[in-house]
LUMGU-261306 format. One record per residue: residue number from 1; chain; x, y, z of N, C-alpha, C in turn. Coordinates in Angstrom, 2 decimals. Layout:
N
+-----+---+---------+---------+---------+---------+---------+---------+---------+---------+---------+
!   k ! c !      nx !      ny !      nz !     cax !     cay !     caz !      cx !      cy !      cz !
+-----+---+---------+---------+---------+---------+---------+---------+---------+---------+---------+
! NUM ! A !       X !       Y !       Z !       X !       Y !       Z !       X !       Y !       Z !
...
+-----+---+---------+---------+---------+---------+---------+---------+---------+---------+---------+
//
This chain:
80
+-----+---+---------+---------+---------+---------+---------+---------+---------+---------+---------+
!   k ! c !      nx !      ny !      nz !     cax !     cay !     caz !      cx !      cy !      cz !
+-----+---+---------+---------+---------+---------+---------+---------+---------+---------+---------+
!   1 ! A !  132.91 !  150.20 !   55.10 !  133.41 !  149.06 !   55.83 !  133.16 !  147.79 !   55.02 !
!   2 ! A !  134.13 !  146.96 !   54.94 !  134.03 !  145.70 !   54.20 !  133.62 !  144.58 !   55.14 !
!   3 ! A !  132.90 !  143.61 !   54.60 !  132.50 !  142.44 !   55.38 !  132.94 !  141.19 !   54.63 !
!   4 ! A !  133.16 !  140.12 !   55.37 !  133.59 !  138.85 !   54.77 !  132.37 !  138.09 !   54.27 !
!   5 ! A !  132.59 !  137.33 !   53.20 !  131.54 !  136.51 !   52.61 !  132.16 !  135.20 !   52.17 !
!   6 ! A !  131.60 !  134.09 !   52.57 !  132.09 !  132.78 !   52.14 !  131.22 !  132.29 !   51.00 !
!   7 ! A !  131.85 !  131.86 !   49.93 !  131.13 !  131.33 !   48.77 !  131.55 !  129.89 !   48.52 !
!   8 ! A !  130.63 !  129.10 !   48.04 !  130.93 !  127.73 !   47.64 !  130.64 !  127.63 !   46.15 !
!   9 ! A !  131.68 !  127.33 !   45.37 !  131.49 !  127.21 !   43.92 !  132.24 !  125.98 !   43.42 !
!  10 ! A !  131.93 !  125.61 !   42.20 !  132.56 !  124.47 !   41.56 !  134.08 !  124.69 !   41.42 !
!  11 ! A !  134.86 !  123.64 !   41.64 !  136.33 !  123.75 !   41.59 !  136.82 !  124.16 !   40.21 !
!  12 ! A !  136.20 !  123.63 !   39.18 !  136.60 !  123.99 !   37.81 !  136.37 !  125.47 !   37.56 !
!  13 ! A !  135.23 !  125.96 !   38.00 !  134.93 !  127.38 !   37.84 !  135.92 !  128.23 !   38.63 !
!  14 ! A !  136.24 !  127.81 !   39.83 !  137.20 !  128.55 !   40.66 !  138.56 !  128.63 !   39.96 !
!  15 ! A !  138.98 !  127.54 !   39.36 !  140.25 !  127.52 !   38.64 !  140.23 !  128.52 !   37.48 !
!  16 ! A !  139.12 !  128.54 !   36.74 !  139.00 !  129.48 !   35.61 !  138.97 !  130.92 !   36.09 !
!  17 ! A !  138.26 !  131.16 !   37.19 !  138.17 !  132.52 !   37.74 !  139.53 !  132.99 !   38.25 !
!  18 ! A !  140.29 !  132.10 !   38.87 !  141.63 !  132.47 !   39.32 !  142.51 !  132.87 !   38.15 !
!  19 ! A !  142.46 !  132.09 !   37.06 !  143.24 !  132.43 !   35.86 !  142.81 !  133.78 !   35.30 !
!  20 ! A !  141.50 !  133.98 !   35.24 !  140.98 !  135.24 !   34.71 !  141.42 !  136.42 !   35.58 !
!  21 ! A !  141.28 !  136.27 !   36.88 !  141.63 !  137.39 !   37.78 !  143.13 !  137.70 !   37.71 !
!  22 ! A !  143.96 !  136.68 !   37.56 !  145.40 !  136.92 !   37.42 !  145.70 !  137.65 !   36.13 !
!  23 ! A !  145.03 !  137.26 !   35.05 !  145.29 !  137.91 !   33.75 !  144.84 !  139.37 !   33.75 !
!  24 ! A !  143.77 !  139.67 !   34.52 !  143.26 !  141.04 !   34.59 !  143.87 !  141.84 !   35.75 !
!  25 ! A !  144.70 !  141.14 !   36.55 !  145.35 !  141.78 !   37.71 !  144.32 !  142.41 !   38.65 !
!  26 ! A !  143.31 !  141.60 !   39.00 !  142.26 !  142.03 !   39.89 !  141.91 !  140.85 !   40.80 !
!  27 ! A !  141.59 !  141.11 !   42.04 !  141.29 !  140.02 !   42.96 !  139.90 !  139.45 !   42.69 !
!  28 ! A !  139.72 !  138.22 !   43.11 !  138.41 !  137.58 !   42.96 !  137.38 !  138.34 !   43.78 !
!  29 ! A !  137.76 !  138.84 !   44.93 !  136.84 !  139.63 !   45.76 !  136.36 !  140.87 !   45.00 !
!  30 ! A !  137.28 !  141.53 !   44.31 !  136.90 !  142.71 !   43.53 !  135.97 !  142.34 !   42.39 !
!  31 ! A !  136.23 !  141.20 !   41.73 !  135.35 !  140.74 !   40.66 !  133.93 !  140.50 !   41.18 !
!  32 ! A !  133.84 !  139.81 !   42.30 !  132.53 !  139.52 !   42.89 !  131.84 !  140.81 !   43.30 !
!  33 ! A !  132.57 !  141.71 !   43.91 !  132.00 !  142.99 !   44.34 !  131.49 !  143.79 !   43.14 !
!  34 ! A !  132.28 !  143.85 !   42.06 !  131.85 !  144.57 !   40.86 !  130.60 !  143.94 !   40.26 !
!  35 ! A !  130.57 !  142.60 !   40.25 !  129.39 !  141.92 !   39.71 !  128.15 !  142.25 !   40.55 !
!  36 ! A !  128.29 !  142.19 !   41.87 !  127.16 !  142.49 !   42.74 !  126.69 !  143.93 !   42.56 !
!  37 ! A !  127.63 !  144.86 !   42.39 !  127.25 !  146.24 !   42.10 !  126.45 !  146.33 !   40.80 !
!  38 ! A !  126.93 !  145.63 !   39.79 !  126.27 !  145.73 !   38.48 !  124.84 !  145.18 !   38.49 !
!  39 ! A !  124.60 !  144.12 !   39.27 !  123.24 !  143.56 !   39.27 !  122.33 !  144.23 !   40.30 !
!  40 ! A !  122.90 !  144.97 !   41.24 !  122.06 !  145.57 !   42.27 !  121.77 !  147.05 !   42.04 !
!  41 ! A !  122.48 !  147.69 !   41.12 !  122.21 !  149.11 !   40.91 !  120.87 !  149.28 !   40.22 !
!  42 ! A !  120.17 !  150.29 !   40.61 !  118.86 !  150.53 !   40.02 !  119.05 !  151.15 !   38.64 !
!  43 ! A !  118.26 !  150.69 !   37.72 !  118.32 !  151.25 !   36.37 !  117.14 !  152.19 !   36.19 !
!  44 ! A !  117.42 !  153.32 !   35.67 !  116.38 !  154.31 !   35.42 !  115.80 !  154.02 !   34.06 !
!  45 ! A !  114.53 !  153.70 !   34.05 !  113.86 !  153.42 !   32.78 !  113.53 !  154.74 !   32.09 !
!  46 ! A !  113.86 !  154.80 !   30.81 !  113.59 !  156.01 !   30.07 !  112.18 !  155.96 !   29.48 !
!  47 ! A !  111.58 !  157.09 !   29.43 !  110.27 !  157.23 !   28.81 !  110.47 !  157.16 !   27.30 !
!  48 ! A !  109.60 !  156.44 !   26.61 !  109.73 !  156.28 !   25.15 !  109.65 !  157.63 !   24.44 !
!  49 ! A !  108.86 !  158.53 !   24.95 !  108.72 !  159.85 !   24.32 !  110.03 !  160.62 !   24.43 !
!  50 ! A !  110.70 !  160.53 !   25.57 !  112.00 !  161.19 !   25.73 !  113.00 !  160.63 !   24.73 !
!  51 ! A !  112.99 !  159.32 !   24.53 !  113.93 !  158.70 !   23.60 !  113.64 !  159.14 !   22.16 !
!  52 ! A !  112.37 !  159.20 !   21.79 !  112.00 !  159.61 !   20.43 !  112.37 !  161.07 !   20.19 !
!  53 ! A !  112.17 !  161.91 !   21.18 !  112.50 !  163.33 !   21.02 !  114.00 !  163.56 !   20.85 !
!  54 ! A !  114.83 !  162.64 !   21.33 !  116.28 !  162.76 !   21.17 !  116.76 !  162.35 !   19.77 !
!  55 ! A !  115.90 !  161.68 !   19.01 !  116.29 !  161.23 !   17.67 !  116.43 !  162.42 !   16.73 !
!  56 ! A !  117.33 !  162.28 !   15.76 !  117.47 !  163.30 !   14.73 !  116.26 !  163.23 !   13.81 !
!  57 ! A !  115.82 !  164.37 !   13.32 !  114.66 !  164.33 !   12.40 !  115.05 !  163.63 !   11.10 !
!  58 ! A !  114.10 !  162.97 !   10.45 !  114.40 !  162.28 !    9.19 !  114.77 !  163.29 !    8.11 !
!  59 ! A !  115.63 !  162.86 !    7.21 !  116.07 !  163.74 !    6.12 !  115.49 !  163.24 !    4.80 !
!  60 ! A !  114.46 !  163.91 !    4.33 !  113.89 !  163.60 !    3.03 !  113.23 !  164.85 !    2.47 !
!  61 ! A !  113.02 !  164.83 !    1.18 !  112.43 !  165.97 !    0.49 !  110.94 !  166.03 !    0.81 !
!  62 ! A !  110.50 !  167.14 !    1.40 !  109.09 !  167.26 !    1.77 !  108.18 !  167.35 !    0.55 !
!  63 ! A !  108.73 !  167.69 !   -0.61 !  107.93 !  167.79 !   -1.83 !  107.86 !  166.47 !   -2.58 !
!  64 ! A !  108.47 !  165.44 !   -2.06 !  108.52 !  164.14 !   -2.71 !  107.17 !  163.45 !   -2.60 !
!  65 ! A !  106.72 !  162.87 !   -3.71 !  105.47 !  162.10 !   -3.71 !  105.80 !  160.69 !   -3.25 !
!  66 ! A !  105.56 !  160.42 !   -1.96 !  105.94 !  159.14 !   -1.38 !  105.17 !  157.97 !   -1.97 !
!  67 ! A !  103.92 !  158.19 !   -2.31 !  103.12 !  157.12 !   -2.89 !  103.70 !  156.72 !   -4.25 !
!  68 ! A !  104.06 !  157.70 !   -5.05 !  104.65 !  157.44 !   -6.37 !  105.99 !  156.73 !   -6.21 !
!  69 ! A !  106.82 !  157.20 !   -5.30 !  108.12 !  156.58 !   -5.05 !  107.97 !  155.13 !   -4.61 !
!  70 ! A !  106.99 !  154.89 !   -3.74 !  106.75 !  153.52 !   -3.28 !  106.41 !  152.61 !   -4.44 !
!  71 ! A !  105.50 !  153.04 !   -5.31 !  105.09 !  152.21 !   -6.45 !  106.24 !  152.00 !   -7.43 !
!  72 ! A !  107.06 !  153.00 !   -7.62 !  108.21 !  152.84 !   -8.51 !  109.21 !  151.83 !   -7.93 !
!  73 ! A !  109.48 !  151.92 !   -6.63 !  110.40 !  150.98 !   -5.97 !  109.85 !  149.55 !   -6.04 !
!  74 ! A !  108.56 !  149.41 !   -5.81 !  107.95 !  148.08 !   -5.87 !  107.99 !  147.53 !   -7.29 !
!  75 ! A !  107.79 !  148.41 !   -8.26 !  107.85 !  148.00 !   -9.67 !  109.25 !  147.50 !  -10.03 !
!  76 ! A !  110.27 !  148.19 !   -9.58 !  111.65 !  147.76 !   -9.84 !  111.94 !  146.43 !   -9.14 !
!  77 ! A !  111.45 !  146.32 !   -7.92 !  111.72 !  145.12 !   -7.12 !  111.02 !  143.89 !   -7.67 !
!  78 ! A !  109.74 !  144.07 !   -8.05 !  108.93 !  142.90 !   -8.47 !  108.66 !  142.86 !   -9.98 !
!  79 ! A !  109.17 !  143.83 !  -10.72 !  109.09 !  143.81 !  -12.18 !  107.70 !  144.03 !  -12.75 !
!  80 ! A !  106.95 !  144.95 !  -12.18 !  105.66 !  145.30 !  -12.77 !  105.58 !  146.76 !  -13.04 !
+-----+---+---------+---------+---------+---------+---------+---------+---------+---------+---------+
//
């Protein structure tokens, strides 16, 4: 069931919203309703561990000497 709602907004904003709604072929009521839905829906916060477990594993050579590679990269970058 739908209910009526009276809003008071700036005339300039109303003019811009009317132009926008006409260009999108959607009523102002629908725009307001969609906005209210978007700000009122509950967001499910994800656990950081779940997000990390979804990541692809890193791709690098397990036999690579990372310390040596780091020093070589730094030497190239800073010229030592």
